[in-house]
N, C-alpha and C positions, 0 to 999 in steps of 0.2 A: 443355170444348171449346166454342169459340164457334159460334154458329149463323149460318147464311147470312143476310146482310142482305137485306132486302126490296128487290127490283130494280124493281118497278113504281112508278108515280107515288105519292109519299107520300100517305097517307090513303086509298088505294084498298083495297077490301075483297077479300081473296083467298078463293077457294073451290076445292073439289076438289083436283086434283093441284097447282095453284099453291100452295095453302095447305100441303099436305103437304111440298112442296119447300122452302118458306120455313122450315118447322119442323125441317128436317133438320139434323143436327149435322155440323160440319166434321171430317173424319177426318184429312186431311193436306194440306199445301200445299207446292208445290215445282215447279220447271220449268214454271211457268205453268199447272199443272194442280192443281185442288183436288177432293177427293172429299167427297161428302156422303152421309149415310144418307137413304134414301127409304122411309118406311113406305107400303106399297101394300095395297090391298084385293083386288086381283086380279092374276094373272100371265098367265093365258091370255086372249088377245084374239081375238075372232072377226073375220074379214075381212068387211066389209060395203061395199056400194056399188061395188066394183071386181071385175073378173074376175082372179083369181089362181090359180096352180096349187096353192095350199094353202088350207085352211079356217081354221086357227088360227095365231097367231104368239106367240112368247115372246121377250122381250128382257130379259136379266138385268140390264142397266144402262140408264140414260138418258144419252145423250151418248157420244162416242167419241173417244178420244185419238189415233187414227190421223190425224186432221186432213186427210182427203182433200179437195182443193180443190173437187171436183165433188159432194160428198156431198148427196144428196137429202133426207136425214133431219133436216136442221137444223131444219126446221119443228116437230119434236116438242118442242123446248124452248119454243116459243111457247105451248104449253098451260100452261107454268109461268110465263107472263108474262115470258119472256126474249126480247127482240126482236133482240138482237145475235147474228148467226149464229156468231160466234167463241165465244160461251158454250158452244155444243154440244161443242166440243173441249177446253174448259178447265174446265168444271164438270161433273164426272161423278157421277152419282147411283147409289148402290149399293142395289139393292132388298133390303129386309129380309124374312126369313122366306119366301124364295122357294120353297124345297123343300116346306115345309108347305102353302103355298098351292097348289102344283102337285098335291100329293097329293089335296087336296080337289076340285080343279077338273077333273081328268082324267076324272071320271065324265060330264062334259058331252060328251066326244068320242065320236062315233059311228063305227062301223066304216067304213073307207074315207076318213075325213077326215084330211088330212095336217096335221101340225104343223111349222111352220118356225121354227127357232131362229136369231135374229140378223138379222131383216129390217130393223131400224131402228138397230141399234147392234151393234158386233162383240162376240160373246160371248167372244172370246179376245184382247181388247185388254189393254194392260199392267195395268189394274186387276185382271184376273182372277188374276194371279200372287199377289196379296195377299189378295183377298177370296173367291176360289174359289166364286162364286155359280153359275157354269156347271157346275162339277164337282159341286156339291151337287144341281143339277137332274138331272144324269146319274145320280147315285147313287139318286135317286128313280125315274128311268125304268127302271133295272135291275129294279125290282120289278114291272114291268108287261109285258104281251105283247100282240101283235096291233096295235100302233100303227104308223103311217106317219110317219116322222120325217125332216126335212131340216135340216142345219146349214149356215149360210152364214158364211164367215169369211175374213179375210186373215191370220189369226194362226197361225203354226206352233206356238204353245203347245198347240194341239189334240193334238199328239203325246203330251203328258203324260197324256192321258186314253185312250190306246189300250186299256187294260185294261177300262174301263167301256164304251167304244164296242163292243168285241168282245162283251161280255156282252149289251148292248142289241141288237146285230145278230143274235144267235142267236134271239131271241124276237120281234123286230120288224123292219119294213122300214126300213132306214136308208140315207140318201144324204148325202154331204158335198159341198158346193160351195165350192171355194177360188177366191176372186176374184183374177184376174190380168188387168190391163188392157194390160200391155206387158211384154216381157222386157228392155227397155232400162233398165238400172239407173239411169242418170243421169236419164232422163225420169221414171221411177217415183219417184225421190227428191223431185222438185219437185211432182209430182201428188199423191203420197201420203206426205208427209214423215216420218211416224212409223210407217208400216207396215213389216213385214219386207220385205227385198229380194225381188224377183220370183223369183229363182232358189231362194231358200229356200222360197217358197210352192210352186213346182213340185216341189221335193224332198218337200214335205209331201204332195202328191198321190201321188207315187211310194210313199212310206212307208205311207200309209194303205192303198193298194191291196195292197202287199206284206203288210200285216197282215190282209188279208181284208175290209177296209172299202171299200165302193164309193164312189169319189170321182172328181170331175171338175172342170172349170174353168168358172167364170162370167166371161166377158169383158164386164163391165158396169161402167161404161158405155164404149161406143165413142165416142171424142171426135173429132168432125169436124175434119179438118185437122191432127190431132195424133197420134191412135192408129189412124186408120181406113185406113192404107196397106195395100196387099196384102202388103208385106214384113212388117209388124208382125203382121197377123192370121195369115198363113201360119206364121210362126215360132211363134206360140202353139199353133196346131193341131198342128204337127209335134212340139213339145215335149210336148204333152198326150198324144199317141199314144205317144211314147217313155217317158212316165211311166206308161203303162198306164191313163191316165185313161178313165173310162167314158163321158164326154160332154164337149162344150164347146159353149156357146151364147153369143150376143152380143146385147146390147140397146143402142140408141143413148142418148146423153146426153139427159136432160131436166132442166130448170132451173126449180124453183119460185122465186118471188121471193126467199125467204130464202137459197136456194142461189146464185142469180144475184148477190146482194149480196156474196158472197165470191168466186165464180168469175170474174166479169167484171173486177174490179180485178186479180186474179191474171193474167188473160189480157193485160190492158194492160201488165203488167210483163214477163211472160215470152214472150208471143206477140203483140206489138203489131200485127202485120200482119193478125191475125185478128179483132182487137177490134171494129172497125166492123161487120164482117159478122155477128158474133155478136149485137151490139146490135140489128141490124136483124132477124135471124131470130127472136130470142127476146123482142122488145120487148112483144109482146102474146100470147105463148103459151109454154107450158112444154115442149111436144113439137115435134119436127121433123116434116115431112110424112111420111106413111106410105111414100111412094116411097123415101125414104132407108133406112128400116128394112127394106123389102123387098129392096133391093139388098144390104144387109149380110147378111140371112138367106140370100139366094141364094148369095152368095160363101162364107159359112161352110158351107153344105151341100155346095158343090162341093169345098171344101178338105177337109172330113171324108171325102168319097168318095175324093179323090186320095190321102189319107194312110192310108186303110184303116180309118177309124173307122165301123163299121156297127152296133155293138151297142146304141147308144142315140142317139136323135135327138129333142130336145125341140121343135125348131122345125118348123112345118108345111111351108114351102116345101122341096121335095125337090131333089135334086142333078141335076135335068134341065135347068135353065136354063144358058145359056151364061155362063161366068164373067164378071162385070163387069170392064171394064178399069179401070186406076187413075184415069183421068180421069172415068169414070162414078161412081166412089166419092166423089170430092171433093164436098163440100157447096158450096163457094164458087166 
């Protein structure tokens, strides 16, 4: 099998993860996606420098085939000296010996520290059907107890692993977050071109809960002018309640430079009337003003209350504020 050609400037010396990536073997090529092996020294990564609801992260793959136009994680390929944001969705790295590494590293996790699986790449993307790295990790986690685990995915392939998830859930605290940004199938198809349809994802929430696995919805990101309408967000909350979802939360879009390089040209093509305002709003920042996020949080709290979701609330603003009007929600 041929190895991946070096992508940096010829003559540059590769170190660390960039060298390991360059030495990976090509496993398959087709449909503009190529898989590579990635020998790694560590699987469990500690969150440092940012406040997150979890302490550790696990990503079974590097890169994600779902090709979501807004994806914030494209920057992770830059560590491998890949500067083209599209590489993130076309060059997928399969981590080797992941379960063995996890077995060795779980001793570092202290009681009460949460592990999140799938924070930078979807653990149930199409590659998982063939390589089963995520399933191997779950088979290892079955052997442990007292862990706090969260899984983040858009993939309905997670239903394949109901047997393992149930075993894990009996001895550990487990929560699944299924990401759904809109129930509009046509809109989802252009925003998240290779991800499962949103109705299939919501059905996944339903089936997980029916199987006794606590699952809810992550509406992230909320995209100003595109998915932040009252109609869109209320439809998501209503459907989550009907699927017996245990929570739904929403976070606004943020654009790192590598993500903006993909998302802004997409916006020019699909939503040209928004392009100039996005260029202005994001030209020197990755995040929107806190006031926008606060309005989204207040609206979501109000909608959760309206539709009877009271068993879980991740966001701090409670449902005491007056629901924002549609004009208040609009960024532009």
